[in-house]
Structures are given as structure tokens and as C-alpha cells.
NUSEPA-76187 format. One record per residue: x, y, z of N, C-alpha, C in turn; chain; residue in three letters. Coordinates in steps of 0.2 Angstrom, whole numbers, padded with zeros to 4 digits. Example, Ala and Ser with C-alpha at 12.3 -4.5 7.8 and 13.67 -1.06 7.14 Angstrom:
! residues 2
PT    n_xx    n_yy    n_zz   ca_xx   ca_yy   ca_zz    c_xx    c_yy    c_zz   unit   code
PT    0066   -0028    0039    0062   -0022    0039    0066   -0016    0039      A    ALA
PT    0064   -0011    0035    0068   -0005    0036    0064    0000    0039      A    SER
***
This chain:
! residues 233
PT    n_xx    n_yy    n_zz   ca_xx   ca_yy   ca_zz    c_xx    c_yy    c_zz   unit   code
PT    0125    0035   -0037    0120    0040   -0038    0115    0039   -0033      A    UNK
PT    0112    0045   -0030    0107    0045   -0025    0100    0045   -0028      A    UNK
PT    0096    0040   -0027    0090    0039   -0029    0085    0043   -0025      A    UNK
PT    0079    0045   -0028    0074    0049   -0025    0068    0045   -0024      A    UNK
PT    0065    0044   -0018    0059    0040   -0017    0053    0045   -0015      A    UNK
PT    0047    0043   -0018    0041    0046   -0016    0037    0041   -0012      A    UNK
PT    0035    0043   -0006    0030    0039   -0002    0024    0042   -0001      A    UNK
PT    0018    0039   -0003    0012    0042   -0001    0009    0039    0005      A    UNK
PT    0005    0042    0009    0002    0040    0015    0008    0040    0020      A    UNK
PT    0013    0045    0020    0019    0045    0023    0018    0046    0031      A    UNK
PT    0012    0048    0033    0012    0050    0040    0008    0044    0044      A    UNK
PT    0006    0039    0040    0003    0033    0043    0008    0028    0046      A    UNK
PT    0006    0023    0049    0011    0018    0053    0015    0015    0048      A    UNK
PT    0013    0012    0043    0017    0009    0038    0021    0014    0034      A    UNK
PT    0018    0019    0032    0021    0025    0028    0027    0028    0031      A    UNK
PT    0026    0029    0038    0032    0033    0041    0037    0028    0042      A    UNK
PT    0036    0021    0043    0041    0016    0044    0045    0015    0037      A    UNK
PT    0041    0016    0032    0045    0015    0025    0049    0021    0024      A    UNK
PT    0047    0027    0026    0051    0033    0025    0057    0033    0029      A    UNK
PT    0057    0031    0035    0063    0030    0040    0068    0025    0037      A    UNK
PT    0065    0019    0035    0069    0014    0032    0073    0016    0026      A    UNK
PT    0069    0020    0021    0073    0022    0015    0078    0027    0016      A    UNK
PT    0076    0032    0021    0081    0037    0023    0088    0033    0025      A    UNK
PT    0087    0028    0029    0092    0024    0032    0096    0021    0027      A    UNK
PT    0093    0020    0021    0097    0016    0015    0100    0022    0011      A    UNK
PT    0099    0028    0013    0103    0033    0009    0099    0036    0003      A    UNK
PT    0092    0035    0003    0088    0038   -0002    0086    0045    0000      A    UNK
PT    0085    0049   -0005    0081    0055   -0003    0074    0054   -0004      A    UNK
PT    0070    0055    0002    0063    0053    0002    0059    0060    0002      A    UNK
PT    0054    0060   -0003    0049    0065   -0003    0042    0062   -0001      A    UNK
PT    0039    0065    0004    0033    0063    0007    0027    0066    0004      A    UNK
PT    0022    0062    0004    0015    0065    0002    0010    0062    0006      A    UNK
PT    0005    0066    0008    0000    0064    0012   -0006    0069    0012      A    UNK
PT   -0012    0067    0014   -0018    0071    0014   -0017    0077    0019      A    UNK
PT   -0014    0077    0024   -0012    0082    0029   -0005    0082    0030      A    UNK
PT   -0003    0088    0033    0004    0089    0034    0006    0086    0041      A    UNK
PT    0012    0085    0043    0018    0087    0039    0019    0083    0033      A    UNK
PT    0021    0086    0027    0023    0082    0021    0025    0087    0016      A    UNK
PT    0030    0084    0012    0032    0088    0007    0027    0090    0002      A    UNK
PT    0022    0086    0000    0017    0087   -0004    0010    0085    0000      A    UNK
PT    0006    0090    0001    0000    0089    0004   -0006    0090   -0001      A    UNK
PT   -0009    0084   -0002   -0014    0084   -0007   -0019    0078   -0006      A    UNK
PT   -0025    0078   -0010   -0029    0073   -0010   -0029    0069   -0016      A    UNK
PT   -0026    0063   -0016   -0024    0059   -0022   -0031    0057   -0025      A    UNK
PT   -0036    0057   -0022   -0042    0054   -0025   -0046    0060   -0029      A    UNK
PT   -0044    0066   -0028   -0047    0071   -0032   -0043    0076   -0036      A    UNK
PT   -0036    0076   -0034   -0032    0081   -0037   -0026    0078   -0041      A    UNK
PT   -0024    0081   -0046   -0019    0078   -0050   -0012    0079   -0047      A    UNK
PT   -0008    0075   -0048   -0001    0075   -0045    0003    0081   -0048      A    UNK
PT    0006    0086   -0044    0010    0091   -0048    0016    0088   -0051      A    UNK
PT    0017    0090   -0057    0022    0087   -0061    0029    0088   -0058      A    UNK
PT    0030    0093   -0054    0037    0094   -0051    0037    0090   -0045      A    UNK
PT    0032    0087   -0043    0033    0082   -0037    0035    0075   -0039      A    UNK
PT    0034    0074   -0046    0035    0067   -0048    0040    0066   -0053      A    UNK
PT    0043    0072   -0056    0047    0071   -0062    0054    0068   -0061      A    UNK
PT    0056    0069   -0055    0063    0066   -0053    0063    0060   -0049      A    UNK
PT    0057    0057   -0048    0056    0051   -0044    0058    0045   -0047      A    UNK
PT    0063    0041   -0043    0065    0035   -0046    0062    0029   -0042      A    UNK
PT    0059    0030   -0036    0056    0025   -0032    0049    0028   -0030      A    UNK
PT    0044    0024   -0032    0037    0026   -0029    0034    0021   -0025      A    UNK
PT    0032    0023   -0019    0029    0018   -0014    0022    0021   -0012      A    UNK
PT    0017    0017   -0015    0010    0020   -0014    0008    0016   -0008      A    UNK
PT    0007    0020   -0002    0004    0017    0004   -0002    0020    0006      A    UNK
PT   -0004    0026    0004   -0010    0029    0006   -0016    0025    0005      A    UNK
PT   -0020    0025    0010   -0027    0021    0010   -0031    0023    0015      A    UNK
PT   -0038    0021    0014   -0043    0022    0019   -0046    0015    0021      A    UNK
PT   -0048    0014    0027   -0050    0008    0029   -0057    0009    0033      A    UNK
PT   -0059    0015    0034   -0065    0016    0039   -0072    0014    0036      A    UNK
PT   -0073    0013    0030   -0080    0011    0028   -0082    0004    0030      A    UNK
PT   -0087    0004    0033   -0090   -0003    0035   -0097   -0003    0033      A    UNK
PT   -0098   -0008    0028   -0105   -0009    0025   -0105   -0015    0021      A    UNK
PT   -0110   -0019    0022   -0111   -0025    0018   -0112   -0024    0011      A    UNK
PT   -0111   -0029    0006   -0112   -0027   -0001   -0119   -0025   -0003      A    UNK
PT   -0124   -0028    0000   -0131   -0026   -0002   -0133   -0020    0001      A    UNK
PT   -0129   -0017    0006   -0132   -0010    0009   -0127   -0005    0007      A    UNK
PT   -0121   -0006    0005   -0116   -0001    0003   -0119    0005   -0002      A    UNK
PT   -0118    0011    0000   -0120    0016   -0004   -0115    0018   -0010      A    UNK
PT   -0116    0021   -0015   -0112    0023   -0020   -0106    0027   -0017      A    UNK
PT   -0108    0032   -0012   -0103    0036   -0009   -0098    0032   -0005      A    UNK
PT   -0100    0027   -0002   -0096    0023    0002   -0091    0019   -0002      A    UNK
PT   -0094    0016   -0007   -0090    0012   -0012   -0084    0017   -0015      A    UNK
PT   -0086    0023   -0017   -0082    0027   -0021   -0076    0030   -0016      A    UNK
PT   -0078    0031   -0009   -0073    0033   -0005   -0067    0029   -0004      A    UNK
PT   -0068    0022   -0004   -0062    0017   -0004   -0059    0017   -0011      A    UNK
PT   -0063    0016   -0016   -0060    0015   -0023   -0056    0021   -0025      A    UNK
PT   -0059    0027   -0024   -0055    0033   -0026   -0048    0034   -0023      A    UNK
PT   -0048    0033   -0016   -0042    0033   -0013   -0037    0027   -0014      A    UNK
PT   -0039    0021   -0013   -0035    0016   -0013   -0033    0013   -0020      A    UNK
PT   -0037    0014   -0025   -0035    0012   -0031   -0034    0018   -0036      A    UNK
PT   -0039    0022   -0037   -0037    0028   -0041   -0032    0032   -0039      A    UNK
PT   -0031    0034   -0032   -0026    0038   -0030   -0019    0034   -0031      A    UNK
PT   -0019    0028   -0030   -0012    0024   -0032   -0011    0025   -0039      A    UNK
PT   -0016    0024   -0043   -0014    0025   -0051   -0012    0031   -0052      A    UNK
PT   -0015    0037   -0050   -0013    0043   -0051   -0005    0045   -0050      A    UNK
PT   -0003    0043   -0044    0004    0044   -0042    0009    0040   -0046      A    UNK
PT    0007    0034   -0047    0011    0030   -0051    0012    0032   -0058      A    UNK
PT    0006    0034   -0061    0006    0036   -0068    0010    0043   -0068      A    UNK
PT    0010    0047   -0063    0014    0053   -0063    0021    0052   -0063      A    UNK
PT    0023    0046   -0060    0031    0045   -0060    0033    0041   -0066      A    UNK
PT    0029    0038   -0070    0031    0034   -0075    0035    0037   -0080      A    UNK
PT    0033    0043   -0082    0036    0047   -0088    0044    0048   -0086      A    UNK
PT    0045    0050   -0081    0052    0051   -0079    0056    0045   -0078      A    UNK
PT    0053    0040   -0075    0056    0033   -0075    0058    0030   -0082      A    UNK
PT    0053    0031   -0086    0054    0028   -0093    0060    0032   -0096      A    UNK
PT    0060    0038   -0095    0066    0042   -0099    0072    0040   -0096      A    UNK
PT    0073    0039   -0089    0079    0037   -0086    0080    0030   -0087      A    UNK
PT    0075    0026   -0089    0076    0019   -0089    0078    0015   -0083      A    UNK
PT    0074    0018   -0078    0075    0015   -0071    0069    0017   -0067      A    UNK
PT    0066    0012   -0063    0061    0014   -0058    0060    0008   -0054      A    UNK
PT    0057    0009   -0048    0055    0004   -0043    0048    0007   -0041      A    UNK
PT    0043    0003   -0042    0036    0004   -0039    0034   -0001   -0035      A    UNK
PT    0031    0001   -0029    0029   -0004   -0024    0022   -0001   -0022      A    UNK
PT    0017   -0005   -0023    0010   -0003   -0020    0008   -0008   -0014      A    UNK
PT    0006   -0004   -0009    0005   -0008   -0003   -0003   -0010   -0003      A    UNK
PT   -0004   -0017   -0004   -0010   -0019   -0005   -0013   -0022    0002      A    UNK
PT   -0016   -0028    0002   -0018   -0030    0009   -0020   -0038    0008      A    UNK
PT   -0019   -0042    0013   -0021   -0049    0013   -0029   -0049    0012      A    UNK
PT   -0032   -0043    0013   -0040   -0043    0012   -0041   -0044    0004      A    UNK
PT   -0036   -0042    0000   -0037   -0043   -0007   -0038   -0050   -0009      A    UNK
PT   -0035   -0055   -0005   -0035   -0062   -0007   -0041   -0066   -0003      A    UNK
PT   -0042   -0064    0004   -0046   -0067    0008   -0053   -0064    0008      A    UNK
PT   -0054   -0057    0006   -0060   -0054    0008   -0061   -0052    0015      A    UNK
PT   -0065   -0047    0016   -0066   -0045    0023   -0073   -0043    0024      A    UNK
PT   -0076   -0046    0029   -0083   -0045    0030   -0085   -0037    0032      A    UNK
PT   -0089   -0034    0028   -0091   -0027    0029   -0086   -0023    0025      A    UNK
PT   -0081   -0025    0022   -0076   -0021    0018   -0076   -0023    0011      A    UNK
PT   -0082   -0023    0008   -0082   -0025    0001   -0078   -0020   -0004      A    UNK
PT   -0079   -0014   -0002   -0075   -0009   -0006   -0068   -0009   -0005      A    UNK
PT   -0066   -0010    0001   -0059   -0010    0003   -0056   -0016    0000      A    UNK
PT   -0059   -0022    0001   -0056   -0028   -0002   -0055   -0027   -0010      A    UNK
PT   -0060   -0024   -0013   -0060   -0024   -0020   -0055   -0019   -0022      A    UNK
PT   -0054   -0013   -0019   -0049   -0008   -0021   -0042   -0011   -0020      A    UNK
PT   -0041   -0015   -0015   -0034   -0018   -0014   -0033   -0024   -0019      A    UNK
PT   -0038   -0028   -0021   -0037   -0033   -0026   -0036   -0029   -0033      A    UNK
PT   -0039   -0024   -0034   -0038   -0020   -0040   -0031   -0018   -0041      A    UNK
PT   -0027   -0017   -0036   -0020   -0015   -0036   -0016   -0021   -0040      A    UNK
PT   -0018   -0027   -0039   -0015   -0032   -0042   -0015   -0032   -0050      A    UNK
PT   -0021   -0031   -0052   -0021   -0031   -0060   -0018   -0025   -0062      A    UNK
PT   -0018   -0019   -0059   -0015   -0013   -0061   -0008   -0014   -0061      A    UNK
PT   -0005   -0017   -0056    0002   -0017   -0055    0005   -0022   -0060      A    UNK
PT    0002   -0028   -0061    0004   -0032   -0066    0004   -0029   -0073      A    UNK
PT   -0001   -0025   -0075   -0001   -0022   -0081    0004   -0017   -0082      A    UNK
PT    0005   -0013   -0077    0011   -0008   -0077    0018   -0012   -0078      A    UNK
PT    0018   -0017   -0074    0025   -0021   -0075    0026   -0023   -0082      A    UNK
PT    0021   -0026   -0085    0021   -0029   -0092    0023   -0023   -0097      A    UNK
PT    0020   -0017   -0096    0021   -0011   -0100    0028   -0008   -0100      A    UNK
PT    0031   -0009   -0094    0037   -0005   -0092    0043   -0009   -0090      A    UNK
PT    0043   -0016   -0091    0048   -0020   -0089    0054   -0019   -0093      A    UNK
PT    0053   -0018   -0100    0059   -0016   -0104    0062   -0010   -0103      A    UNK
PT    0059   -0006   -0099    0062    0001   -0097    0066    0001   -0090      A    UNK
PT    0067   -0005   -0088    0071   -0006   -0081    0067   -0004   -0075      A    UNK
PT    0060   -0004   -0076    0056   -0003   -0071    0053   -0009   -0068      A    UNK
PT    0053   -0010   -0061    0050   -0016   -0058    0044   -0013   -0054      A    UNK
PT    0039   -0017   -0054    0032   -0015   -0051    0029   -0021   -0047      A    UNK
PT    0029   -0020   -0040    0026   -0026   -0036    0021   -0024   -0031      A    UNK
PT    0017   -0028   -0029    0013   -0027   -0023    0015   -0031   -0017      A    UNK
PT    0014   -0027   -0011    0016   -0030   -0005    0009   -0031   -0001      A    UNK
PT    0008   -0037    0002    0001   -0038    0005    0002   -0039    0012      A    UNK
PT    0002   -0034    0017    0003   -0035    0024   -0003   -0039    0027      A    UNK
PT   -0002   -0043    0032   -0008   -0045    0036   -0010   -0040    0041      A    UNK
PT   -0012   -0042    0047   -0013   -0038    0052   -0007   -0035    0055      A    UNK
PT   -0006   -0028    0055    0000   -0025    0056   -0002   -0020    0062      A    UNK
PT    0003   -0019    0067    0002   -0015    0073    0002   -0008    0071      A    UNK
PT   -0002   -0006    0068   -0003    0002    0066   -0008    0004    0071      A    UNK
PT   -0009    0011    0071   -0014    0014    0076   -0021    0011    0076      A    UNK
PT   -0024    0011    0070   -0031    0008    0069   -0031    0001    0072      A    UNK
PT   -0026   -0003    0071   -0027   -0010    0074   -0026   -0010    0082      A    UNK
PT   -0021   -0006    0084   -0020   -0006    0091   -0026   -0002    0095      A    UNK
PT   -0030    0001    0091   -0036    0005    0094   -0042    0000    0095      A    UNK
PT   -0041   -0006    0092   -0047   -0011    0092   -0048   -0013    0100      A    UNK
PT   -0054   -0015    0101   -0055   -0018    0108   -0050   -0023    0110      A    UNK
PT   -0048   -0024    0116   -0043   -0029    0117   -0046   -0036    0116      A    UNK
PT   -0052   -0037    0116   -0055   -0044    0115   -0054   -0045    0107      A    UNK
PT   -0055   -0040    0103   -0054   -0041    0096   -0046   -0043    0094      A    UNK
PT   -0042   -0039    0098   -0035   -0040    0097   -0033   -0047    0099      A    UNK
PT   -0035   -0049    0104   -0033   -0056    0107   -0036   -0061    0102      A    UNK
PT   -0042   -0060    0099   -0045   -0065    0095   -0041   -0066    0088      A    UNK
PT   -0039   -0060    0085   -0036   -0059    0079   -0029   -0062    0080      A    UNK
PT   -0025   -0060    0085   -0019   -0063    0087   -0018   -0070    0087      A    UNK
PT   -0024   -0073    0090   -0024   -0080    0091   -0025   -0084    0084      A    UNK
PT   -0027   -0081    0079   -0028   -0084    0073   -0022   -0083    0068      A    UNK
PT   -0017   -0080    0070   -0011   -0079    0066   -0006   -0084    0068      A    UNK
PT   -0004   -0088    0064    0001   -0094    0066    0007   -0091    0070      A    UNK
PT    0010   -0086    0068    0016   -0083    0071    0014   -0080    0078      A    UNK
PT    0008   -0080    0080    0006   -0078    0087    0006   -0070    0088      A    UNK
PT    0007   -0066    0083    0008   -0059    0085    0006   -0055    0078      A    UNK
PT    0005   -0048    0079    0004   -0044    0074    0011   -0042    0070      A    UNK
PT    0010   -0041    0064    0016   -0038    0061    0018   -0032    0063      A    UNK
PT    0024   -0030    0062    0027   -0023    0064    0028   -0019    0057      A    UNK
PT    0026   -0013    0058    0027   -0008    0052    0034   -0009    0049      A    UNK
PT    0039   -0009    0054    0046   -0010    0051    0047   -0016    0047      A    UNK
PT    0044   -0021    0048    0045   -0027    0044    0042   -0026    0037      A    UNK
PT    0037   -0023    0037    0034   -0021    0030    0039   -0016    0026      A    UNK
PT    0042   -0012    0030    0046   -0007    0027    0053   -0011    0025      A    UNK
PT    0055   -0016    0029    0061   -0019    0027    0060   -0023    0020      A    UNK
PT    0054   -0026    0019    0052   -0029    0013    0052   -0024    0007      A    UNK
PT    0049   -0018    0008    0049   -0013    0003    0056   -0011    0001      A    UNK
PT    0060   -0010    0006    0067   -0008    0005    0071   -0013    0001      A    UNK
PT    0069   -0019    0002    0073   -0025   -0002    0070   -0024   -0010      A    UNK
PT    0064   -0023   -0011    0061   -0023   -0017    0063   -0017   -0021      A    UNK
PT    0065   -0011   -0018    0067   -0005   -0022    0075   -0005   -0023      A    UNK
PT    0078   -0009   -0021    0086   -0009   -0022    0087   -0010   -0029      A    UNK
PT    0093   -0007   -0032    0095   -0008   -0039    0096   -0016   -0040      A    UNK
PT    0098   -0020   -0035    0099   -0027   -0036    0093   -0031   -0036      A    UNK
PT    0087   -0028   -0035    0081   -0032   -0035    0078   -0031   -0042      A    UNK
PT    0081   -0029   -0047    0079   -0028   -0054    0076   -0034   -0058      A    UNK
PT    0076   -0040   -0055    0073   -0046   -0058    0067   -0048   -0055      A    UNK
PT    0064   -0044   -0050    0058   -0046   -0047    0053   -0041   -0049      A    UNK
PT    0048   -0043   -0052    0043   -0039   -0055    0036   -0042   -0056      A    UNK
PT    0031   -0039   -0055    0024   -0042   -0056    0022   -0047   -0051      A    UNK
PT    0025   -0046   -0045    0024   -0051   -0040    0019   -0048   -0034      A    UNK
PT    0015   -0052   -0031    0011   -0051   -0025    0014   -0054   -0019      A    UNK
PT    0017   -0051   -0015    0021   -0054   -0010    0018   -0052   -0003      A    UNK
PT    0016   -0058    0000    0013   -0057    0007    0018   -0057    0013      A    UNK
PT    0016   -0053    0018    0020   -0053    0024    0014   -0053    0030      A    UNK
PT    0013   -0059    0032    0007   -0059    0036    0007   -0064    0042      A    UNK
PT    0013   -0066    0043    0014   -0071    0049    0011   -0078    0048      A    UNK
PT    0009   -0079    0042    0006   -0086    0040   -0002   -0085    0041      A    UNK
PT   -0004   -0079    0041   -0012   -0078    0042   -0015   -0081    0036      A    UNK
PT   -0012   -0080    0030   -0015   -0083    0024   -0017   -0090    0024      A    UNK
PT   -0013   -0094    0028   -0013   -0101    0028   -0020   -0103    0030      A    UNK
PT   -0023   -0100    0035   -0030   -0102    0037   -0036   -0100    0033      A    UNK
PT   -0035   -0094    0029   -0040   -0092    0024   -0046   -0090    0028      A    UNK
PT   -0046   -0088    0034   -0052   -0086    0038   -0052   -0079    0039      A    UNK
PT   -0058   -0076    0039   -0059   -0069    0041   -0058   -0068    0049      A    UNK
PT   -0053   -0063    0050   -0052   -0063    0058   -0052   -0055    0060      A    UNK
PT   -0056   -0051    0056   -0056   -0044    0058   -0060   -0043    0064      A    UNK
PT   -0061   -0036    0065   -0065   -0034    0071   -0072   -0037    0071      A    UNK
PT   -0075   -0038    0077   -0082   -0040    0077   -0087   -0034    0076      A    UNK
PT   -0091   -0034    0071   -0096   -0030    0070   -0102   -0033    0066      A    UNK
PT   -0108   -0031    0068   -0114   -0034    0065   -0115   -0031    0058      A    UNK
PT   -0116   -0036    0053   -0117   -0034    0046   -0124   -0035    0045      A    UNK
PT   -0128   -0030    0043   -0135   -0031    0042   -0137   -0031    0035      A    UNK
***
């Protein structure tokens, strides 16, 4: 049986790598993003997922996220807070919720949410981003508990610093400093994250659920903030 996967944030560095990897595994891949090219173009933070886009989905990979908001906790506006929470947490919930009905009916499903190491370590000036990514953990665990008996697995993947366009656009000094803090001595590759996702969505991975799985080159071992240098007021 050919399974159908839905990938949000499909045009980003990790999202596009996931799409390519899943296609290589023989899955039918449906893409979703805020702008085209994508099979479904929509704003997950404000729009309901069209039923026809989710009814036949066997595998849901929620990658869509925003990372641009920078403000300390005591100065962040409500709009800045909502910007990250609405996309990174509410958007993920909306697309996963839309896929669950069909998965439960077919008694099979694989759900993977791309979180972040920031959910565990925190990130200076990124309180909303860190909170949104940490929120995925509670959401994913709850969905796992509610749906495990239906053959549905639900897991979080926590990438560390990955060589996506926003990271590669950082000043060279920041890149060098961050790389030096990673025990493996390099940034992760989007393809490595995609490989982990592909493993989790296999039919043979049906005994893995409610897990938070890091892929960070050992960065979590030092427990230190290593993001770009910006002044927090």
C-alpha cells in the first residue's frame, strides 16, 4: 500500500529535505506552505485546513515555523508573542487535528512535529519561540496517549543548529562561535533531520511514540545558549 504524507513548511530547508526523503521512500507527498510552490497554499495560523487536504493523509510532518521575532520577556509585545505561538504551536495543532479523523478511521498514522533544542535549553530573546516549541511536547504526548490504540504514533524531533538558509545567513563570526560550541564541530544537515523523520514514519516504527528525539551533534550536552549575538534590552 502506498502511504500519503503531508509536510507543512515544505519550502524551507528542513521541510524540502523531508519531502525529498519521503518521495525517495516511495510515499506520495503533499506539500503545504504559506507561499507557493505547494499543493496547498495557506496560513495555518489563521486558516482552517481544507478537509480534502487532510482526509487521506497517513503521515503528517509538521515543520512550518517562524523564528524571526527577537524580544526579551519583559519587552515582548502581545503581537510578537502571538506571531510565534500562532504559527509554531497553533498551526501545528490545526494540521495534526485535521489529519487525525482519517488516521483513526484507517487505524494507522504517523505524526512527527519538528520542535527545537530551544524547547529544552531556552534561547535569549526568543521567549515566544522557545515556548512554542516546548508546547509541542505536551501537545504531542497528549495526542499520543489519545491515539496509541488506533495505530497512530506521535513524536517530536528536536534539531539543534541546522544548516538552513537563516543559519547560513548569520555573520561569519556568529557561525564560527556556534560551531565551536557543538561537540561534533559542525552544523547539522537538513538531510540528517529528514533521515530521522523517515525512520519514525515507517510502518516498522509503530512501537515508538510520545518521544522527544534530539538531533543536535551533542549540543544539548553543554546546556548553553549559543545563538546569534544580539543585545537584549
